[in-house]
All heavy atoms as TSV, in Angstrom:
chain	resi	resn	atom	element	x	y	z
A	1	GLU	N	N	105.775	98.360	85.111
A	1	GLU	CA	C	105.582	99.574	84.334
A	1	GLU	C	C	104.941	100.663	85.200
A	1	GLU	O	O	105.404	101.774	85.223
A	1	GLU	CB	C	104.690	99.264	83.131
A	1	GLU	CG	C	104.519	100.455	82.225
A	1	GLU	CD	C	103.607	100.145	81.042
A	1	GLU	OE1	O	103.869	99.132	80.361
A	1	GLU	OE2	O	102.653	100.890	80.855
A	2	LEU	N	N	103.873	100.299	85.914
A	2	LEU	CA	C	103.176	101.280	86.750
A	2	LEU	C	C	104.041	101.737	87.911
A	2	LEU	O	O	104.015	102.900	88.285
A	2	LEU	CB	C	101.866	100.677	87.284
A	2	LEU	CG	C	100.968	101.595	88.098
A	2	LEU	CD1	C	100.485	102.754	87.214
A	2	LEU	CD2	C	99.767	100.850	88.630
A	3	GLU	N	N	104.850	100.822	88.485
A	3	GLU	CA	C	105.669	101.178	89.638
A	3	GLU	C	C	106.648	102.308	89.333
A	3	GLU	O	O	106.979	103.087	90.213
A	3	GLU	CB	C	106.425	99.951	90.153
A	3	GLU	CG	C	105.539	99.025	90.957
A	3	GLU	CD	C	106.327	97.949	91.656
A	3	GLU	OE1	O	106.903	97.112	90.962
A	3	GLU	OE2	O	106.366	97.965	92.889
A	4	THR	N	N	107.114	102.409	88.095
A	4	THR	CA	C	108.043	103.480	87.755
A	4	THR	C	C	107.338	104.838	87.722
A	4	THR	O	O	107.976	105.865	87.912
A	4	THR	CB	C	108.721	103.223	86.389
A	4	THR	OG1	O	107.706	103.028	85.418
A	4	THR	CG2	C	109.629	102.002	86.438
A	5	GLU	N	N	106.038	104.843	87.518
A	5	GLU	CA	C	105.280	106.099	87.466
A	5	GLU	C	C	104.940	106.630	88.859
A	5	GLU	O	O	104.818	107.818	89.047
A	5	GLU	CB	C	103.977	105.895	86.697
A	5	GLU	CG	C	104.169	105.609	85.228
A	5	GLU	CD	C	102.856	105.309	84.525
A	5	GLU	OE1	O	101.815	105.820	84.974
A	5	GLU	OE2	O	102.884	104.569	83.537
A	6	ILE	N	N	104.753	105.729	89.822
A	6	ILE	CA	C	104.330	106.148	91.154
A	6	ILE	C	C	105.548	106.318	92.054
A	6	ILE	O	O	106.236	105.353	92.366
A	6	ILE	CB	C	103.349	105.118	91.765
A	6	ILE	CG1	C	102.105	105.009	90.894
A	6	ILE	CG2	C	102.984	105.504	93.191
A	6	ILE	CD1	C	101.156	103.903	91.286
A	7	SER	N	N	105.821	107.571	92.445
A	7	SER	CA	C	106.984	107.837	93.295
A	7	SER	C	C	106.654	107.553	94.762
A	7	SER	O	O	107.513	107.155	95.527
A	7	SER	CB	C	107.451	109.275	93.123
A	7	SER	OG	O	106.410	110.166	93.499
A	8	SER	N	N	105.401	107.760	95.149
A	8	SER	CA	C	104.979	107.507	96.517
A	8	SER	C	C	103.578	106.915	96.497
A	8	SER	O	O	102.631	107.558	96.056
A	8	SER	CB	C	104.977	108.806	97.327
A	8	SER	OG	O	104.275	108.631	98.539
A	9	TYR	N	N	103.465	105.690	96.976
A	9	TYR	CA	C	102.145	105.056	97.018
A	9	TYR	C	C	101.239	105.756	98.025
A	9	TYR	O	O	100.034	105.831	97.832
A	9	TYR	CB	C	102.272	103.566	97.372
A	9	TYR	CG	C	102.704	102.738	96.190
A	9	TYR	CD1	C	104.035	102.426	95.978
A	9	TYR	CD2	C	101.767	102.280	95.268
A	9	TYR	CE1	C	104.429	101.677	94.888
A	9	TYR	CE2	C	102.150	101.532	94.165
A	9	TYR	CZ	C	103.481	101.235	93.984
A	9	TYR	OH	O	103.855	100.498	92.894
A	10	LYS	N	N	101.839	106.274	99.087
A	10	LYS	CA	C	101.038	106.978	100.093
A	10	LYS	C	C	100.394	108.214	99.469
A	10	LYS	O	O	99.194	108.451	99.619
A	10	LYS	CB	C	101.905	107.360	101.293
A	10	LYS	CG	C	101.131	108.000	102.422
A	10	LYS	CD	C	102.017	108.297	103.613
A	10	LYS	CE	C	101.230	109.007	104.692
A	10	LYS	NZ	N	102.070	109.400	105.826
A	11	LYS	N	N	101.183	108.987	98.745
A	11	LYS	CA	C	100.677	110.193	98.072
A	11	LYS	C	C	99.606	109.814	97.046
A	11	LYS	O	O	98.572	110.463	96.936
A	11	LYS	CB	C	101.842	110.925	97.394
A	11	LYS	CG	C	101.479	112.297	96.878
A	11	LYS	CD	C	102.576	112.913	96.028
A	11	LYS	CE	C	103.879	113.055	96.755
A	11	LYS	NZ	N	104.933	113.692	95.924
A	12	HIS	N	N	99.877	108.739	96.294
A	12	HIS	CA	C	98.947	108.250	95.275
A	12	HIS	C	C	97.619	107.831	95.915
A	12	HIS	O	O	96.551	108.192	95.433
A	12	HIS	CB	C	99.591	107.079	94.534
A	12	HIS	CG	C	98.794	106.551	93.389
A	12	HIS	ND1	N	98.607	107.270	92.228
A	12	HIS	CD2	C	98.127	105.387	93.227
A	12	HIS	CE1	C	97.861	106.555	91.398
A	12	HIS	NE2	N	97.555	105.411	91.978
A	13	PHE	N	N	97.691	107.089	97.031
A	13	PHE	CA	C	96.486	106.636	97.717
A	13	PHE	C	C	95.694	107.817	98.287
A	13	PHE	O	O	94.480	107.889	98.144
A	13	PHE	CB	C	96.836	105.659	98.847
A	13	PHE	CG	C	95.632	105.241	99.645
A	13	PHE	CD1	C	94.803	104.231	99.186
A	13	PHE	CD2	C	95.288	105.887	100.827
A	13	PHE	CE1	C	93.664	103.867	99.893
A	13	PHE	CE2	C	94.157	105.533	101.534
A	13	PHE	CZ	C	93.340	104.519	101.061
A	14	ILE	N	N	96.389	108.741	98.929
A	14	ILE	CA	C	95.720	109.914	99.525
A	14	ILE	C	C	95.015	110.729	98.439
A	14	ILE	O	O	93.873	111.156	98.616
A	14	ILE	CB	C	96.736	110.773	100.309
A	14	ILE	CG1	C	97.171	110.028	101.577
A	14	ILE	CG2	C	96.150	112.136	100.668
A	14	ILE	CD1	C	98.346	110.659	102.312
A	15	HIS	N	N	95.685	110.909	97.304
A	15	HIS	CA	C	95.082	111.650	96.189
A	15	HIS	C	C	93.797	110.949	95.731
A	15	HIS	O	O	92.762	111.593	95.531
A	15	HIS	CB	C	96.082	111.774	95.040
A	15	HIS	CG	C	95.530	112.429	93.823
A	15	HIS	ND1	N	95.322	113.783	93.753
A	15	HIS	CD2	C	95.121	111.927	92.634
A	15	HIS	CE1	C	94.804	114.081	92.569
A	15	HIS	NE2	N	94.669	112.969	91.877
A	16	TRP	N	N	93.865	109.619	95.565
A	16	TRP	CA	C	92.699	108.843	95.151
A	16	TRP	C	C	91.568	108.963	96.180
A	16	TRP	O	O	90.416	109.180	95.821
A	16	TRP	CB	C	93.088	107.372	94.961
A	16	TRP	CG	C	91.919	106.484	94.712
A	16	TRP	CD1	C	91.319	106.243	93.518
A	16	TRP	CD2	C	91.188	105.732	95.686
A	16	TRP	NE1	N	90.252	105.372	93.690
A	16	TRP	CE2	C	90.158	105.052	95.016
A	16	TRP	CE3	C	91.318	105.567	97.068
A	16	TRP	CZ2	C	89.254	104.220	95.673
A	16	TRP	CZ3	C	90.423	104.740	97.732
A	16	TRP	CH2	C	89.412	104.072	97.031
A	17	ALA	N	N	91.902	108.844	97.464
A	17	ALA	CA	C	90.892	108.895	98.527
A	17	ALA	C	C	90.208	110.261	98.562
A	17	ALA	O	O	88.979	110.350	98.683
A	17	ALA	CB	C	91.524	108.573	99.872
A	18	GLN	N	N	90.985	111.336	98.462
A	18	GLN	CA	C	90.412	112.678	98.493
A	18	GLN	C	C	89.549	112.937	97.264
A	18	GLN	O	O	88.483	113.533	97.359
A	18	GLN	CB	C	91.526	113.713	98.600
A	18	GLN	CG	C	92.193	113.711	99.957
A	18	GLN	CD	C	93.391	114.643	100.032
A	18	GLN	OE1	O	93.949	115.045	99.015
A	18	GLN	NE2	N	93.804	114.966	101.249
A	19	LYS	N	N	90.011	112.478	96.100
A	19	LYS	CA	C	89.271	112.668	94.851
A	19	LYS	C	C	87.908	111.966	94.912
A	19	LYS	O	O	86.926	112.459	94.369
A	19	LYS	CB	C	90.111	112.109	93.703
A	19	LYS	CG	C	89.558	112.337	92.333
A	19	LYS	CD	C	90.568	111.835	91.311
A	19	LYS	CE	C	89.853	111.385	90.059
A	19	LYS	NZ	N	90.739	110.760	89.105
A	20	ASN	N	N	87.853	110.825	95.612
A	20	ASN	CA	C	86.622	110.049	95.710
A	20	ASN	C	C	85.869	110.261	97.027
A	20	ASN	O	O	84.963	109.499	97.355
A	20	ASN	CB	C	86.941	108.559	95.528
A	20	ASN	CG	C	87.403	108.273	94.119
A	20	ASN	OD1	O	86.619	108.338	93.186
A	20	ASN	ND2	N	88.683	107.999	93.952
A	21	ASN	N	N	86.250	111.301	97.772
A	21	ASN	CA	C	85.614	111.647	99.048
A	21	ASN	C	C	85.551	110.473	100.025
A	21	ASN	O	O	84.539	110.218	100.670
A	21	ASN	CB	C	84.201	112.204	98.831
A	21	ASN	CG	C	84.245	113.534	98.102
A	21	ASN	OD1	O	85.099	114.361	98.378
A	21	ASN	ND2	N	83.353	113.719	97.153
A	22	ASN	N	N	86.665	109.731	100.125
A	22	ASN	CA	C	86.750	108.612	101.059
A	22	ASN	C	C	87.552	109.021	102.293
A	22	ASN	O	O	88.629	109.595	102.162
A	22	ASN	CB	C	87.435	107.406	100.401
A	22	ASN	CG	C	86.553	106.744	99.370
A	22	ASN	OD1	O	85.350	106.640	99.554
A	22	ASN	ND2	N	87.145	106.308	98.278
A	23	ASN	N	N	87.029	108.708	103.463
A	23	ASN	CA	C	87.767	108.954	104.693
A	23	ASN	C	C	88.785	107.840	104.874
A	23	ASN	O	O	88.475	106.668	104.689
A	23	ASN	CB	C	86.818	108.974	105.902
A	23	ASN	CG	C	85.897	110.172	105.860
A	23	ASN	OD1	O	86.264	111.223	105.349
A	23	ASN	ND2	N	84.710	110.013	106.382
A	24	TYR	N	N	90.002	108.212	105.238
A	24	TYR	CA	C	91.062	107.226	105.447
A	24	TYR	C	C	91.900	107.644	106.644
A	24	TYR	O	O	91.873	108.809	107.061
A	24	TYR	CB	C	91.966	107.127	104.200
A	24	TYR	CG	C	92.744	108.392	103.975
A	24	TYR	CD1	C	93.998	108.560	104.539
A	24	TYR	CD2	C	92.212	109.449	103.254
A	24	TYR	CE1	C	94.696	109.739	104.367
A	24	TYR	CE2	C	92.894	110.623	103.076
A	24	TYR	CZ	C	94.149	110.764	103.636
A	24	TYR	OH	O	94.834	111.939	103.483
A	25	SER	N	N	92.643	106.699	107.212
A	25	SER	CA	C	93.581	107.033	108.279
A	25	SER	C	C	94.643	105.957	108.391
A	25	SER	O	O	94.378	104.779	108.155
A	25	SER	CB	C	92.868	107.217	109.611
A	25	SER	OG	O	92.159	106.052	109.951
A	26	PHE	N	N	95.850	106.400	108.716
A	26	PHE	CA	C	96.952	105.493	109.002
A	26	PHE	C	C	97.040	105.414	110.523
A	26	PHE	O	O	97.221	106.439	111.181
A	26	PHE	CB	C	98.266	106.050	108.439
A	26	PHE	CG	C	98.331	106.013	106.932
A	26	PHE	CD1	C	97.884	107.089	106.179
A	26	PHE	CD2	C	98.842	104.910	106.278
A	26	PHE	CE1	C	97.947	107.057	104.795
A	26	PHE	CE2	C	98.911	104.874	104.883
A	26	PHE	CZ	C	98.464	105.944	104.148
A	27	ILE	N	N	96.909	104.215	111.072
A	27	ILE	CA	C	96.889	104.052	112.528
A	27	ILE	C	C	97.992	103.101	112.957
A	27	ILE	O	O	98.157	102.020	112.382
A	27	ILE	CB	C	95.511	103.543	112.999
A	27	ILE	CG1	C	94.446	104.582	112.664
A	27	ILE	CG2	C	95.519	103.239	114.493
A	27	ILE	CD1	C	93.034	104.176	112.989
A	28	LEU	N	N	98.741	103.517	113.978
A	28	LEU	CA	C	99.783	102.676	114.551
A	28	LEU	C	C	99.110	101.566	115.354
A	28	LEU	O	O	98.431	101.821	116.343
A	28	LEU	CB	C	100.705	103.509	115.448
A	28	LEU	CG	C	101.827	102.762	116.153
A	28	LEU	CD1	C	102.815	102.174	115.142
A	28	LEU	CD2	C	102.549	103.695	117.105
A	29	LEU	N	N	99.258	100.317	114.900
A	29	LEU	CA	C	98.615	99.189	115.566
A	29	LEU	C	C	99.491	98.615	116.671
A	29	LEU	O	O	98.988	98.210	117.718
A	29	LEU	CB	C	98.266	98.091	114.549
A	29	LEU	CG	C	97.323	98.511	113.424
A	29	LEU	CD1	C	97.131	97.372	112.442
A	29	LEU	CD2	C	95.983	98.959	113.983
A	30	SER	N	N	100.802	98.569	116.437
A	30	SER	CA	C	101.714	98.103	117.481
A	30	SER	C	C	103.129	98.555	117.199
A	30	SER	O	O	103.484	98.945	116.092
A	30	SER	CB	C	101.661	96.572	117.616
A	30	SER	OG	O	102.244	95.967	116.489
A	31	GLU	N	N	103.935	98.503	118.251
A	31	GLU	CA	C	105.313	98.956	118.223
A	31	GLU	C	C	106.091	97.916	119.023
A	31	GLU	O	O	105.810	97.694	120.194
A	31	GLU	CB	C	105.336	100.312	118.943
A	31	GLU	CG	C	106.449	101.225	118.590
A	31	GLU	CD	C	106.272	102.578	119.260
A	31	GLU	OE1	O	105.219	103.234	119.062
A	31	GLU	OE2	O	107.185	102.951	119.999
A	32	ASN	N	N	107.050	97.251	118.398
A	32	ASN	CA	C	107.795	96.195	119.079
A	32	ASN	C	C	109.292	96.441	119.002
A	32	ASN	O	O	109.764	97.052	118.064
A	32	ASN	CB	C	107.504	94.829	118.430
A	32	ASN	CG	C	106.032	94.545	118.330
A	32	ASN	OD1	O	105.314	94.651	119.301
A	32	ASN	ND2	N	105.575	94.202	117.135
A	33	GLY	N	N	110.014	95.931	119.995
A	33	GLY	CA	C	111.470	96.013	119.962
A	33	GLY	C	C	112.027	97.067	120.891
A	33	GLY	O	O	111.303	97.814	121.535
A	34	LYS	N	N	113.343	97.109	120.939
A	34	LYS	CA	C	114.046	98.079	121.781
A	34	LYS	C	C	114.039	99.452	121.121
A	34	LYS	O	O	113.760	99.577	119.930
A	34	LYS	CB	C	115.484	97.602	121.989
A	34	LYS	CG	C	115.566	96.292	122.761
A	34	LYS	CD	C	117.006	95.972	123.079
A	34	LYS	CE	C	117.093	94.970	124.185
A	34	LYS	NZ	N	117.291	93.634	123.975
A	35	ALA	N	N	114.366	100.458	121.902
A	35	ALA	CA	C	114.289	101.853	121.434
A	35	ALA	C	C	115.022	102.090	120.118
A	35	ALA	O	O	114.541	102.839	119.273
A	35	ALA	CB	C	114.815	102.785	122.500
A	36	HIS	N	N	116.177	101.463	119.930
A	36	HIS	CA	C	116.963	101.730	118.720
A	36	HIS	C	C	116.671	100.760	117.569
A	36	HIS	O	O	117.118	100.986	116.452
A	36	HIS	CB	C	118.456	101.723	119.052
A	36	HIS	CG	C	118.946	100.431	119.601
A	36	HIS	ND1	N	118.607	100.001	120.862
A	36	HIS	CD2	C	119.718	99.469	119.062
A	36	HIS	CE1	C	119.166	98.824	121.064
A	36	HIS	NE2	N	119.850	98.472	119.993
A	37	ILE	N	N	115.939	99.685	117.834
A	37	ILE	CA	C	115.549	98.759	116.754
A	37	ILE	C	C	114.079	98.409	116.932
A	37	ILE	O	O	113.754	97.396	117.514
A	37	ILE	CB	C	116.328	97.424	116.750
A	37	ILE	CG1	C	117.479	97.405	117.727
A	37	ILE	CG2	C	116.728	97.007	115.364
A	37	ILE	CD1	C	118.118	96.055	117.863
A	38	LYS	N	N	113.212	99.240	116.445
A	38	LYS	CA	C	111.775	99.005	116.591
A	38	LYS	C	C	111.148	98.578	115.277
A	38	LYS	O	O	111.634	98.902	114.211
A	38	LYS	CB	C	111.070	100.275	117.081
A	38	LYS	CG	C	111.312	100.560	118.529
A	38	LYS	CD	C	110.311	101.541	119.049
A	38	LYS	CE	C	110.544	101.738	120.528
A	38	LYS	NZ	N	109.381	102.026	121.262
A	39	ASP	N	N	110.065	97.849	115.420
A	39	ASP	CA	C	109.220	97.512	114.286
A	39	ASP	C	C	107.872	98.167	114.521
A	39	ASP	O	O	107.302	98.025	115.608
A	39	ASP	CB	C	109.033	95.998	114.168
A	39	ASP	CG	C	110.209	95.331	113.492
A	39	ASP	OD1	O	110.788	95.940	112.578
A	39	ASP	OD2	O	110.549	94.201	113.873
A	40	PHE	N	N	107.389	98.874	113.526
A	40	PHE	CA	C	106.103	99.557	113.629
A	40	PHE	C	C	105.101	98.856	112.720
A	40	PHE	O	O	105.395	98.601	111.558
A	40	PHE	CB	C	106.239	101.023	113.220
A	40	PHE	CG	C	107.181	101.807	114.094
A	40	PHE	CD1	C	108.512	101.939	113.754
A	40	PHE	CD2	C	106.717	102.398	115.253
A	40	PHE	CE1	C	109.378	102.654	114.564
A	40	PHE	CE2	C	107.573	103.115	116.076
A	40	PHE	CZ	C	108.907	103.243	115.729
A	41	VAL	N	N	103.932	98.545	113.262
A	41	VAL	CA	C	102.868	97.942	112.470
A	41	VAL	C	C	101.800	99.007	112.264
A	41	VAL	O	O	101.224	99.518	113.227
A	41	VAL	CB	C	102.268	96.695	113.158
A	41	VAL	CG1	C	101.145	96.112	112.310
A	41	VAL	CG2	C	103.348	95.648	113.400
A	42	ILE	N	N	101.581	99.362	111.003
A	42	ILE	CA	C	100.629	100.413	110.640
A	42	ILE	C	C	99.448	99.786	109.897
A	42	ILE	O	O	99.643	98.949	109.019
A	42	ILE	CB	C	101.297	101.468	109.720
A	42	ILE	CG1	C	102.430	102.197	110.440
A	42	ILE	CG2	C	100.272	102.458	109.163
A	42	ILE	CD1	C	102.014	103.250	111.431
A	43	GLY	N	N	98.262	100.212	110.267
A	43	GLY	CA	C	97.061	99.781	109.561
A	43	GLY	C	C	96.509	100.947	108.764
A	43	GLY	O	O	96.482	102.082	109.248
A	44	LEU	N	N	96.106	100.690	107.540
A	44	LEU	CA	C	95.487	101.713	106.703
A	44	LEU	C	C	93.989	101.437	106.683
A	44	LEU	O	O	93.556	100.370	106.256
A	44	LEU	CB	C	96.065	101.682	105.285
A	44	LEU	CG	C	95.436	102.608	104.243
A	44	LEU	CD1	C	95.291	104.038	104.751
A	44	LEU	CD2	C	96.235	102.589	102.963
A	45	PHE	N	N	93.247	102.379	107.189
A	45	PHE	CA	C	91.795	102.220	107.312
A	45	PHE	C	C	91.091	103.103	106.297
A	45	PHE	O	O	91.423	104.277	106.148
A	45	PHE	CB	C	91.336	102.606	108.726
A	45	PHE	CG	C	91.772	101.618	109.769
A	45	PHE	CD1	C	93.071	101.607	110.244
A	45	PHE	CD2	C	90.877	100.685	110.276
A	45	PHE	CE1	C	93.473	100.687	111.197
A	45	PHE	CE2	C	91.270	99.768	111.234
A	45	PHE	CZ	C	92.563	99.768	111.692
A	46	LEU	N	N	90.135	102.515	105.607
A	46	LEU	CA	C	89.311	103.241	104.642
A	46	LEU	C	C	87.875	103.066	105.098
A	46	LEU	O	O	87.385	101.946	105.204
A	46	LEU	CB	C	89.511	102.655	103.238
A	46	LEU	CG	C	88.786	103.327	102.098
A	46	LEU	CD1	C	89.292	104.754	101.908
A	46	LEU	CD2	C	88.990	102.544	100.811
A	47	LYS	N	N	87.220	104.189	105.406
A	47	LYS	CA	C	85.842	104.154	105.940
A	47	LYS	C	C	85.753	103.210	107.144
A	47	LYS	O	O	84.895	102.345	107.204
A	47	LYS	CB	C	84.853	103.724	104.864
A	47	LYS	CG	C	84.791	104.653	103.680
A	47	LYS	CD	C	83.796	104.145	102.664
A	47	LYS	CE	C	83.805	104.975	101.411
A	47	LYS	NZ	N	82.979	104.410	100.353
A	48	ASP	N	N	86.673	103.347	108.080
A	48	ASP	CA	C	86.719	102.564	109.328
A	48	ASP	C	C	86.972	101.073	109.127
A	48	ASP	O	O	86.782	100.285	110.040
A	48	ASP	CB	C	85.449	102.772	110.165
A	48	ASP	CG	C	85.278	104.225	110.583
A	48	ASP	OD1	O	86.298	104.888	110.844
A	48	ASP	OD2	O	84.128	104.689	110.640
A	49	GLU	N	N	87.412	100.657	107.947
A	49	GLU	CA	C	87.730	99.247	107.692
A	49	GLU	C	C	89.224	99.133	107.382
A	49	GLU	O	O	89.753	99.873	106.552
A	49	GLU	CB	C	86.921	98.725	106.514
A	49	GLU	CG	C	87.183	97.268	106.199
A	49	GLU	CD	C	86.508	96.806	104.922
A	49	GLU	OE1	O	85.549	97.478	104.461
A	49	GLU	OE2	O	86.943	95.791	104.382
A	50	ASN	N	N	89.905	98.210	108.078
A	50	ASN	CA	C	91.326	98.008	107.841
A	50	ASN	C	C	91.512	97.305	106.496
A	50	ASN	O	O	91.140	96.148	106.344
A	50	ASN	CB	C	91.930	97.179	108.979
A	50	ASN	CG	C	93.444	97.090	108.876
A	50	ASN	OD1	O	94.027	97.416	107.861
A	50	ASN	ND2	N	94.071	96.658	109.947
A	51	ILE	N	N	92.082	98.025	105.529
A	51	ILE	CA	C	92.234	97.441	104.197
A	51	ILE	C	C	93.662	96.982	103.921
A	51	ILE	O	O	93.897	96.240	102.977
A	51	ILE	CB	C	91.777	98.424	103.091
A	51	ILE	CG1	C	92.570	99.722	103.143
A	51	ILE	CG2	C	90.290	98.686	103.174
A	51	ILE	CD1	C	92.430	100.578	101.904
A	52	ALA	N	N	94.627	97.427	104.738
A	52	ALA	CA	C	96.020	97.007	104.548
A	52	ALA	C	C	96.806	97.198	105.842
A	52	ALA	O	O	96.565	98.144	106.584
A	52	ALA	CB	C	96.666	97.804	103.430
A	53	THR	N	N	97.733	96.291	106.084
A	53	THR	CA	C	98.601	96.371	107.257
A	53	THR	C	C	100.027	96.107	106.806
A	53	THR	O	O	100.257	95.247	105.961
A	53	THR	CB	C	98.192	95.314	108.308
A	53	THR	OG1	O	96.809	95.484	108.615
A	53	THR	CG2	C	98.985	95.462	109.581
A	54	ALA	N	N	100.966	96.856	107.366
A	54	ALA	CA	C	102.373	96.658	107.007
A	54	ALA	C	C	103.264	96.913	108.212
A	54	ALA	O	O	102.911	97.671	109.116
A	54	ALA	CB	C	102.764	97.577	105.866
A	55	CYS	N	N	104.426	96.280	108.199
A	55	CYS	CA	C	105.391	96.406	109.283
A	55	CYS	C	C	106.726	96.861	108.697
A	55	CYS	O	O	107.136	96.387	107.641
A	55	CYS	CB	C	105.540	95.046	109.968
A	55	CYS	SG	S	106.736	95.043	111.312
A	56	ALA	N	N	107.382	97.804	109.376
A	56	ALA	CA	C	108.686	98.292	108.916
A	56	ALA	C	C	109.447	98.899	110.096
A	56	ALA	O	O	108.896	99.074	111.184
A	56	ALA	CB	C	108.518	99.310	107.808
A	57	GLY	N	N	110.688	99.261	109.849
A	57	GLY	CA	C	111.544	99.826	110.881
A	57	GLY	C	C	111.255	101.280	111.199
A	57	GLY	O	O	111.802	101.837	112.145
A	58	SER	N	N	110.387	101.927	110.420
A	58	SER	CA	C	109.976	103.302	110.721
A	58	SER	C	C	108.493	103.440	110.391
A	58	SER	O	O	107.963	102.694	109.560
A	58	SER	CB	C	110.787	104.320	109.908
A	58	SER	OG	O	110.380	104.337	108.557
A	59	LYS	N	N	107.847	104.395	111.030
A	59	LYS	CA	C	106.422	104.619	110.776
A	59	LYS	C	C	106.205	105.020	109.321
A	59	LYS	O	O	105.268	104.555	108.676
A	59	LYS	CB	C	105.875	105.713	111.704
A	59	LYS	CG	C	105.785	105.288	113.151
A	59	LYS	CD	C	105.283	106.424	114.010
A	59	LYS	CE	C	105.366	106.072	115.482
A	59	LYS	NZ	N	104.997	107.192	116.339
A	60	LYS	N	N	107.079	105.876	108.807
A	60	LYS	CA	C	106.946	106.360	107.434
A	60	LYS	C	C	107.033	105.206	106.428
A	60	LYS	O	O	106.228	105.131	105.501
A	60	LYS	CB	C	108.043	107.394	107.152
A	60	LYS	CG	C	107.908	108.108	105.838
A	60	LYS	CD	C	108.956	109.194	105.711
A	60	LYS	CE	C	108.813	109.916	104.387
A	60	LYS	NZ	N	109.802	110.980	104.229
A	61	LYS	N	N	107.996	104.311	106.616
A	61	LYS	CA	C	108.148	103.172	105.701
A	61	LYS	C	C	106.967	102.216	105.816
A	61	LYS	O	O	106.515	101.655	104.825
A	61	LYS	CB	C	109.459	102.440	105.978
A	61	LYS	CG	C	110.672	103.187	105.482
A	61	LYS	CD	C	111.946	102.423	105.744
A	61	LYS	CE	C	113.150	103.209	105.255
A	61	LYS	NZ	N	114.412	102.526	105.564
A	62	ALA	N	N	106.457	102.035	107.031
A	62	ALA	CA	C	105.303	101.153	107.229
A	62	ALA	C	C	104.058	101.749	106.574
A	62	ALA	O	O	103.266	101.027	105.964
A	62	ALA	CB	C	105.064	100.916	108.716
A	63	GLU	N	N	103.877	103.064	106.674
A	63	GLU	CA	C	102.742	103.730	106.022
A	63	GLU	C	C	102.840	103.591	104.504
A	63	GLU	O	O	101.848	103.327	103.830
A	63	GLU	CB	C	102.691	105.212	106.412
A	63	GLU	CG	C	102.240	105.440	107.835
A	63	GLU	CD	C	102.296	106.898	108.258
A	63	GLU	OE1	O	102.852	107.736	107.509
A	63	GLU	OE2	O	101.786	107.198	109.356
A	64	GLU	N	N	104.036	103.760	103.964
A	64	GLU	CA	C	104.252	103.639	102.519
A	64	GLU	C	C	103.946	102.209	102.052
A	64	GLU	O	O	103.288	102.009	101.033
A	64	GLU	CB	C	105.703	104.014	102.170
A	64	GLU	CG	C	106.042	103.956	100.702
A	64	GLU	CD	C	105.333	104.990	99.836
A	64	GLU	OE1	O	104.901	106.042	100.339
A	64	GLU	OE2	O	105.189	104.731	98.631
A	65	ALA	N	N	104.384	101.218	102.832
A	65	ALA	CA	C	104.146	99.815	102.479
A	65	ALA	C	C	102.653	99.474	102.553
A	65	ALA	O	O	102.127	98.757	101.698
A	65	ALA	CB	C	104.951	98.899	103.394
A	66	ALA	N	N	101.975	100.009	103.560
A	66	ALA	CA	C	100.533	99.777	103.691
A	66	ALA	C	C	99.787	100.424	102.520
A	66	ALA	O	O	98.851	99.837	101.965
A	66	ALA	CB	C	100.012	100.316	105.018
A	67	ALA	N	N	100.213	101.620	102.137
A	67	ALA	CA	C	99.580	102.313	101.011
A	67	ALA	C	C	99.801	101.532	99.712
A	67	ALA	O	O	98.893	101.427	98.887
A	67	ALA	CB	C	100.133	103.734	100.877
A	68	LYS	N	N	100.993	100.947	99.541
A	68	LYS	CA	C	101.273	100.154	98.336
A	68	LYS	C	C	100.347	98.937	98.285
A	68	LYS	O	O	99.757	98.643	97.238
A	68	LYS	CB	C	102.735	99.707	98.322
A	68	LYS	CG	C	103.094	98.913	97.084
A	68	LYS	CD	C	104.561	98.583	97.036
A	68	LYS	CE	C	104.897	97.816	95.753
A	68	LYS	NZ	N	106.333	97.540	95.637
A	69	LYS	N	N	100.191	98.250	99.416
A	69	LYS	CA	C	99.292	97.088	99.473
A	69	LYS	C	C	97.857	97.494	99.143
A	69	LYS	O	O	97.146	96.796	98.418
A	69	LYS	CB	C	99.325	96.444	100.864
A	69	LYS	CG	C	100.581	95.645	101.136
A	69	LYS	CD	C	100.497	95.026	102.525
A	69	LYS	CE	C	101.748	94.251	102.875
A	69	LYS	NZ	N	101.654	93.647	104.205
A	70	ALA	N	N	97.429	98.643	99.689
A	70	ALA	CA	C	96.069	99.119	99.438
A	70	ALA	C	C	95.871	99.468	97.971
A	70	ALA	O	O	94.849	99.123	97.379
A	70	ALA	CB	C	95.773	100.331	100.311
A	71	CYS	N	N	96.843	100.139	97.368
A	71	CYS	CA	C	96.745	100.503	95.943
A	71	CYS	C	C	96.645	99.258	95.074
A	71	CYS	O	O	95.866	99.210	94.128
A	71	CYS	CB	C	97.951	101.342	95.519
A	71	CYS	SG	S	97.935	103.032	96.126
A	72	GLN	N	N	97.423	98.236	95.414
A	72	GLN	CA	C	97.381	96.989	94.643
A	72	GLN	C	C	96.051	96.272	94.859
A	72	GLN	O	O	95.466	95.773	93.902
A	72	GLN	CB	C	98.559	96.098	95.045
A	72	GLN	CG	C	99.880	96.658	94.566
A	72	GLN	CD	C	101.087	95.938	95.143
A	72	GLN	OE1	O	100.996	95.269	96.155
A	72	GLN	NE2	N	102.219	96.075	94.482
A	73	ALA	N	N	95.576	96.234	96.097
A	73	ALA	CA	C	94.319	95.544	96.399
A	73	ALA	C	C	93.129	96.232	95.734
A	73	ALA	O	O	92.203	95.578	95.256
A	73	ALA	CB	C	94.124	95.464	97.905
A	74	LEU	N	N	93.156	97.570	95.716
A	74	LEU	CA	C	92.050	98.344	95.138
A	74	LEU	C	C	92.258	98.632	93.647
A	74	LEU	O	O	91.407	99.272	93.019
A	74	LEU	CB	C	91.875	99.664	95.895
A	74	LEU	CG	C	91.535	99.547	97.386
A	74	LEU	CD1	C	91.651	100.911	98.067
A	74	LEU	CD2	C	90.137	98.998	97.562
A	75	THR	N	N	93.384	98.197	93.121
A	75	THR	CA	C	93.782	98.463	91.725
A	75	THR	C	C	93.631	99.937	91.350
A	75	THR	O	O	92.918	100.303	90.430
A	75	THR	CB	C	93.037	97.559	90.707
A	75	THR	OG1	O	91.631	97.782	90.828
A	75	THR	CG2	C	93.364	96.097	90.896
A	76	ILE	N	N	94.314	100.774	92.112
A	76	ILE	CA	C	94.319	102.222	91.817
A	76	ILE	C	C	95.733	102.677	91.488
A	76	ILE	O	O	96.687	102.040	91.777
A	76	ILE	CB	C	93.742	103.061	92.989
A	76	ILE	CG1	C	94.459	102.767	94.301
A	76	ILE	CG2	C	92.265	102.859	93.099
A	76	ILE	CD1	C	94.048	103.666	95.430
């Protein structure tokens, strides 16, 4: 039910973080594979603590996946 309401978990997480004055950052932890088939591992840090990590074929998709994990973990 909630998933249909949230179009972008990244946008949802950023809105929550800004509303609650929390510092956050998406950091590229590693990049693997050949130039045309790469996997990007992104870490989502909240107050300098890694709260979610995700891997995907693009940085944008990995950030979105990390934000989804963080939203679920923090129940926001």
